[in-house]
N, C-alpha and C positions, 0 to 999 in steps of 0.2 A: 757863208754858204759853200757847200760842195757840190762839184760836177758828177753825175753819174749818167748812166745811158739814158736814164727818165729824164735828164734835165739837172736843173738846180735842186739840191736837198737839203735838209737841214734835221738833225737829230737832237731831240730833246731828252735830257737827263735829269731826272727829278728825284729828290730826297723827300718823302712825307713822313709825317708822324703816325701813330698806330691808328688814329682815324682815317688815314687816306687823305690828310690834308696837307698841303705843300709846303715845306720849310725852304728848300734851295732849288735853284736851277742851273742848268747850264746848258749852253746850244753848243754844238760842234758840226763840222761839215758832214753830210751824210755818207760818206766813205770812211770816216774816221771810226776806230774801234771804241768799243764802251769803256773799257777798264782804265785807260789813262785819266780820264775826267774824273774818276771816283777819288783821286788824290785830294782835289778840291771839295767835292762834295762830302767826304767822310772825315775831315780833317778835325771835326769838334764833337766826337762822340763822348757820351758819358758812361762811366763804369755801370756795368750791369745791362747795358741797353743792348737790344738785339737788333742785328743787321741782317735783313731778308733781302736776298737778292738772286738773281737767275745765273744760269750757268756761264754767260759770258765773264762774270766778275770771280770766276773759280781760277784764282792765281794765288800761288803762296805768298807773295809781295803785299797782296790785299788781305789776306787773312792775317798775316803778321801786324799790318797797319791797325787793324780792327783790334787785335789782341794786346797791341801794346797801348791802347787808350782805354783797356779793361773791358771793352764791348765784346758781346757774342756774334759770331757770324753764323748764319744759317744759311750757307750756300750749298746747293747739290753739286756735286762733281761733274767736270765733262766726262763723255763717254771714253775720251782717249787718255785720261789720267791712269797712270799704271797702278797706283796705291788710292783707291777712292778714298775721300774722307766721310767721316759719320758727319750728318746732320739731322735736326729734329724734323721729320716729315710732316708730322702734325703741326707744328709751329710754321712751316713752311707754306701751309694752306693759306696762311694770313696774307701772304704776296699778293693775293688777288686785289687786295686795297689799292695797291699802285697800278694796277691796270684799270681799275674802277676810275681813279683819279684822273687817267689820261682820257678814259671815256666821256666823263663829266667835262673835262676841259674843252673836248671838241663839241659835245653838245652844248655849252654855254656860249660859245660863239663860234659861228660858222666859219668866220674868216680865220681862225686857228686851223680846223680842219683842213680849208683850202689852201691855206697859205697865201692869203691876199698881200700881205706885208712884201715890199721889195728888199728892204733891209733886214737884217737879223736884229740891229736895235729896235726897230719897230715891232716886229715879231715878238720879241722877249717883252716889250711892254705891253703887247695885247696878252700874252701868256700871263703877265702879273696882274693884269686888271680882271682876267677870267678867274684867277686865284683868290684875290680879293673876295669876289663874289662867291665863290665856294666857301670861305671861311664865314662870310655874313650869313650865307643861308645854312650853314651848319650851326652857327650860335642862335640865330633866330628860331630856329625850329628846336633848339634844346631849351629855350626859354619858356 
């Protein structure tokens, strides 16, 4: 857990599939930047897979890591990038699924939204339990 002016905080980084269901998680202190954790989250991409991410992940080394695995990045450029990169704006609209995942995660267990757990280990365990519930609900409704 990290310390900020508001107290102890934690960031949850997640990788989801095309249906917005979680695949991987990573917790970092609240003051940590988003980009370094993506090395671990994006280390097993499939060729032809699309990676939709927000502007925080607009770094040349992240794009290269995605390309080296044969995947395709759909990341808008930061406003301070001298030569903006092209991206598929229509496909980028699908990124809302990750945001909806975070909303569902908070709605599934109130204790996640309010951060009842004192340790990162317990907090991550609750996130995993809520994620299992989301997977089960998805497949029950599909049947």
